[in-house]
C-alpha positions as CSV (number, residue, x, y, z in Angstrom):
1,M,194.8,-27.2,229.3
2,I,191.8,-26.8,227.0
3,V,190.6,-29.9,225.1
4,V,188.1,-29.2,222.3
5,H,185.7,-32.2,221.6
6,E,186.2,-33.5,218.1
7,E,182.7,-32.6,217.0
8,V,183.1,-29.0,218.2
9,A,186.5,-28.6,216.7
10,E,185.3,-29.8,213.3
11,A,182.3,-27.4,213.4
12,L,184.6,-24.4,214.3
13,S,187.0,-25.3,211.6
14,A,184.2,-25.5,209.1
15,G,182.7,-22.2,210.2
16,L,179.5,-23.9,211.4
17,P,177.4,-22.5,214.3
18,V,178.4,-23.6,217.8
19,V,176.8,-22.6,221.1
20,A,178.7,-22.8,224.4
21,L,176.7,-24.1,227.4
22,E,177.7,-23.8,231.1
23,S,177.9,-26.8,233.4
24,T,177.1,-25.2,236.8
25,I,173.4,-25.6,236.0
26,I,174.0,-29.3,235.6
27,A,176.0,-29.8,238.8
28,H,174.5,-27.1,241.1
29,G,171.4,-25.6,239.5
30,L,169.2,-28.6,238.9
31,P,168.3,-31.5,241.2
32,R,169.4,-35.1,240.6
33,P,168.5,-37.2,238.7
34,D,166.7,-34.6,236.5
35,N,170.0,-32.7,235.8
36,L,171.4,-35.3,233.4
37,R,168.1,-35.5,231.4
38,V,167.9,-31.7,231.2
39,A,171.5,-31.3,230.2
40,R,170.8,-33.6,227.2
41,E,167.6,-31.8,226.4
42,I,169.6,-28.5,226.3
43,E,172.1,-29.9,223.9
44,D,169.2,-31.3,221.8
45,A,167.6,-27.8,221.7
46,V,170.8,-26.4,220.2
47,R,171.0,-29.2,217.7
48,A,167.4,-28.8,216.7
49,E,168.2,-25.3,215.4
50,G,171.2,-26.5,213.4
51,A,174.0,-25.7,215.7
52,V,176.6,-27.8,217.7
53,P,176.4,-27.7,221.5
54,A,179.6,-27.3,223.4
55,T,179.0,-27.9,227.1
56,I,182.1,-26.7,229.1
57,A,183.4,-28.3,232.3
58,V,186.6,-29.4,233.9
59,V,187.0,-33.2,233.8
60,G,190.2,-35.2,234.1
61,G,192.3,-32.2,234.9
62,R,191.5,-30.4,231.6
63,V,188.9,-27.8,230.5
64,N,186.6,-29.8,228.1
65,V,184.9,-27.7,225.5
66,G,182.2,-30.2,224.5
67,L,181.4,-33.2,226.7
68,G,181.1,-36.7,225.6
69,A,178.4,-38.9,227.3
70,E,180.8,-40.2,229.9
71,A,182.1,-36.7,230.9
72,L,178.6,-35.4,231.0
73,E,177.6,-38.1,233.4
74,V,180.6,-37.3,235.7
75,I,179.4,-33.7,236.0
76,A,175.8,-34.7,236.6
77,H,176.3,-37.6,239.0
78,T,179.3,-36.6,241.1
79,F,178.2,-35.0,244.4
80,D,181.2,-32.9,245.1
81,V,181.7,-31.1,241.8
82,D,183.6,-27.9,242.3
83,K,181.9,-24.7,241.3
84,L,184.6,-22.9,239.2
85,S,184.4,-19.2,238.4
86,L,187.4,-17.5,236.7
87,R,189.4,-17.2,239.8
88,D,189.0,-20.9,240.5
89,L,190.1,-22.4,237.2
90,G,193.7,-22.7,238.0
91,P,193.3,-24.4,241.4
92,G,190.4,-26.4,240.0
93,L,192.5,-27.8,237.2
94,V,195.4,-28.7,239.5
95,S,193.1,-30.4,242.1
96,G,192.1,-33.1,239.6
97,R,188.4,-33.0,240.7
98,P,185.6,-32.5,238.4
99,G,184.5,-28.8,238.2
100,A,181.5,-27.0,236.7
101,T,182.0,-23.7,235.0
102,T,179.9,-20.6,235.8
103,V,178.8,-17.9,233.5
104,A,182.1,-16.1,234.0
105,S,184.4,-19.0,233.3
106,T,182.2,-20.5,230.5
107,A,182.2,-17.2,228.6
108,Y,185.9,-16.8,229.0
109,I,186.7,-20.3,227.8
110,A,184.2,-20.1,224.9
111,A,185.9,-16.9,223.7
112,R,189.3,-18.6,224.0
113,A,188.0,-21.6,221.9
114,G,186.6,-19.3,219.2
115,I,183.0,-19.8,220.1
116,R,180.9,-16.6,219.6
117,V,177.6,-17.5,221.3
118,F,176.8,-18.8,224.8
119,A,173.4,-19.8,226.3
120,T,172.7,-19.8,230.0
121,G,169.8,-19.4,232.4
122,G,170.1,-16.3,234.5
123,L,173.1,-14.0,235.0
124,G,174.8,-13.3,238.3
125,G,175.1,-9.7,239.4
126,V,174.9,-7.3,242.4
127,H,173.5,-9.1,245.5
128,R,171.0,-7.6,247.7
129,E,172.6,-5.6,250.6
130,A,175.8,-5.3,248.4
131,A,176.3,-1.7,249.7
132,A,177.3,-3.3,253.0
133,T,178.8,-6.7,251.9
134,F,180.4,-5.7,248.5
135,D,178.9,-9.0,247.2
136,E,178.9,-8.9,243.4
137,S,179.2,-11.7,241.0
138,A,182.3,-12.2,238.9
139,D,180.0,-12.7,235.9
140,L,179.9,-8.9,235.5
141,T,183.6,-8.1,235.2
142,A,184.1,-11.3,233.1
143,L,181.4,-10.1,230.6
144,A,183.0,-6.7,230.5
145,S,186.0,-8.2,228.8
146,T,184.7,-11.2,226.9
147,P,183.4,-10.6,223.4
148,V,180.6,-13.2,223.1
149,V,176.8,-13.1,222.7
150,V,175.2,-14.3,225.9
151,V,171.6,-15.4,225.7
152,C,170.0,-15.4,229.1
153,A,166.7,-15.0,230.9
154,G,167.9,-11.7,232.4
155,V,169.5,-11.4,235.9
156,K,168.6,-14.0,238.5
157,S,165.6,-12.5,240.4
158,I,167.1,-13.2,243.8
159,L,169.6,-10.4,243.1
160,D,169.4,-6.6,243.2
161,V,168.4,-6.3,239.4
162,G,168.4,-2.5,239.3
163,A,171.9,-2.3,240.8
164,T,173.1,-5.0,238.4
165,L,171.8,-3.0,235.4
166,E,173.6,0.1,236.7
167,R,176.9,-1.9,237.0
168,M,176.4,-3.3,233.4
169,E,176.0,0.2,232.2
170,T,179.2,1.3,234.0
171,L,181.0,-1.7,232.5
172,S,179.7,-0.9,229.0
173,I,177.9,-4.2,228.7
174,P,175.1,-3.8,226.2
175,V,171.7,-5.4,227.1
176,I,169.2,-6.2,224.3
177,G,165.6,-7.4,225.0
178,Y,164.5,-10.1,222.6
179,R,161.1,-9.1,221.3
180,T,160.5,-7.1,224.4
181,D,161.2,-3.6,225.9
182,R,161.4,-5.1,229.4
183,L,164.3,-7.0,231.1
184,A,163.5,-10.7,231.5
185,G,163.1,-11.6,235.1
186,F,164.5,-15.1,235.2
187,Y,161.6,-17.1,236.8
188,L,159.3,-14.1,235.9
189,A,158.6,-12.7,232.4
190,D,159.3,-9.1,233.6
191,S,161.9,-8.0,236.1
192,G,160.3,-4.6,236.5
193,H,163.0,-2.8,234.6
194,P,163.2,-1.6,231.0
195,V,166.0,-2.5,228.5
196,P,167.9,0.1,226.6
197,W,167.6,-1.8,223.3
198,R,165.2,-4.1,221.6
199,E,165.5,-6.5,218.6
200,D,163.0,-8.9,217.3
201,E,165.1,-11.1,215.0
202,A,168.2,-13.3,215.5
203,E,169.7,-11.8,212.3
204,A,169.6,-8.3,213.7
205,I,171.4,-9.5,216.9
206,A,174.1,-11.1,214.7
207,A,174.5,-7.8,212.7
208,I,174.9,-5.9,216.0
209,Q,177.7,-8.3,217.1
210,R,179.4,-8.0,213.8
211,A,179.4,-4.3,214.1
212,R,180.8,-4.5,217.6
213,H,183.5,-6.8,216.4
214,D,184.4,-4.4,213.6
215,L,184.7,-1.6,216.2
216,G,187.0,-3.7,218.4
217,L,184.6,-3.7,221.3
218,T,185.5,-6.4,223.8
219,Q,182.4,-6.6,226.1
220,A,179.8,-9.3,225.9
221,L,176.5,-8.6,224.1
222,V,173.8,-9.7,226.6
223,V,170.5,-10.8,225.0
224,A,167.6,-11.1,227.5
225,N,165.0,-13.6,226.4
226,P,161.9,-13.6,228.5
227,L,159.5,-16.4,229.3
228,P,155.9,-15.8,228.0
229,E,153.7,-14.8,230.9
230,E,151.8,-18.1,230.7
231,M,155.1,-20.0,231.3
232,Q,156.4,-17.9,234.2
233,M,156.3,-18.8,237.9
234,D,153.3,-17.4,239.8
235,P,154.6,-14.0,240.9
236,A,153.0,-14.3,244.4
237,L,154.6,-17.7,245.0
238,H,158.0,-16.3,243.7
239,D,158.0,-13.4,246.1
240,R,157.0,-15.4,249.1
241,I,159.7,-18.1,248.6
242,L,162.2,-15.5,247.8
243,A,161.6,-13.5,251.0
244,E,161.7,-16.8,253.1
245,S,164.9,-18.0,251.3
246,L,166.7,-14.6,251.8
247,A,165.9,-14.7,255.5
248,A,167.0,-18.3,255.9
249,A,170.4,-17.5,254.2
250,D,170.9,-14.5,256.4
251,A,170.0,-16.6,259.5
252,E,172.5,-19.3,258.6
253,G,175.2,-16.9,257.5
254,I,175.4,-18.1,253.9
255,V,177.0,-15.6,251.7
256,G,179.2,-15.3,248.6
257,K,179.1,-18.0,246.0
258,D,177.2,-20.3,248.3
259,A,174.2,-18.0,248.5
260,T,172.8,-18.5,245.0
261,P,172.8,-22.3,245.0
262,F,171.3,-22.2,248.6
263,I,168.4,-19.9,247.6
264,L,167.8,-21.7,244.3
265,G,167.8,-25.0,246.1
266,R,165.1,-23.7,248.5
267,F,163.1,-22.7,245.4
268,H,163.3,-26.3,244.1
269,E,162.3,-27.7,247.5
270,R,159.4,-25.3,248.3
271,T,157.6,-24.8,245.0
272,G,156.6,-28.3,244.4
273,G,158.7,-28.6,241.3
274,E,157.4,-25.3,239.8
275,S,160.9,-23.7,239.8
276,L,162.3,-26.7,238.1
277,R,159.7,-26.5,235.4
278,V,160.3,-22.8,234.8
279,N,164.1,-23.2,235.0
280,V,164.1,-25.9,232.3
281,A,161.7,-24.0,230.1
282,L,163.8,-20.8,230.1
283,V,167.1,-22.6,229.5
284,L,165.7,-24.6,226.6
285,R,164.3,-21.4,225.0
286,N,167.7,-19.7,225.5
287,A,169.6,-22.5,224.0
288,A,167.3,-22.5,220.9
289,L,167.6,-18.7,220.4
290,A,171.4,-18.9,220.9
291,A,171.6,-21.5,218.2
292,R,169.6,-19.2,215.8
293,I,171.9,-16.3,216.5
294,A,175.0,-18.6,216.1
295,A,173.6,-19.6,212.7
296,A,173.0,-16.1,211.7
297,L,176.6,-15.2,212.7
298,A,178.0,-18.2,210.7
299,G,175.9,-17.2,207.7
């Protein structure tokens, strides 16, 4: 059920660096028609650092590890692409419809394919009011059993970041700040929370992952890569739109896996393109850093 693109397969066979990329950001995280352009820019950012990109998605009833131009256009241009987390992969494959993989399913498939590094935007986690709703992303439990390096911009700022960090500690998922002692805040440079570990070089992160492999540890290694302050969204604008979007989701009864795309969609609509600019910037930075870590691991 897993088809590895020829370029990706050749790179893996030769021991060359490969970076997995999720496809939910293409289908559900970015507005059309910008999404196809940005998807190509993300792959180009990986190539610019000497690694091979492997965007993962379900197309043609198979999990594709690495997308050709036609498959990438299917994910970007189809309006009813399924959002496939781990629990959804089986039904999604049988349905025959195109499906975009989340952090959870991308990390799992990447590990199955032998890819050791994965770049994304922001992680899912514990939702606000989770004490009453038990709403928690499958990203957390998937990362607790998937031994890949995940380069991200921290936890999505629409979530309960503090509670997410507590859950990650419980699940023994290590979090490293890249050149910072603070957790990246997705649209913001600083989430307001510290990280337990800091590293300033890709080679050091690769060394940590090798040590974890030798110890038989099976959790993901999360690397939080913050935006510089001058590139972040205006914090006041962020907080205002977030409060409005959370209230709108509550009023419309939008919960579960539909909540995040709904809220992020409102950010795109109500920030005059500012959230799109920030989202693209952070993903490109994460893709480039992931490629450098993959190269260090391959070396």
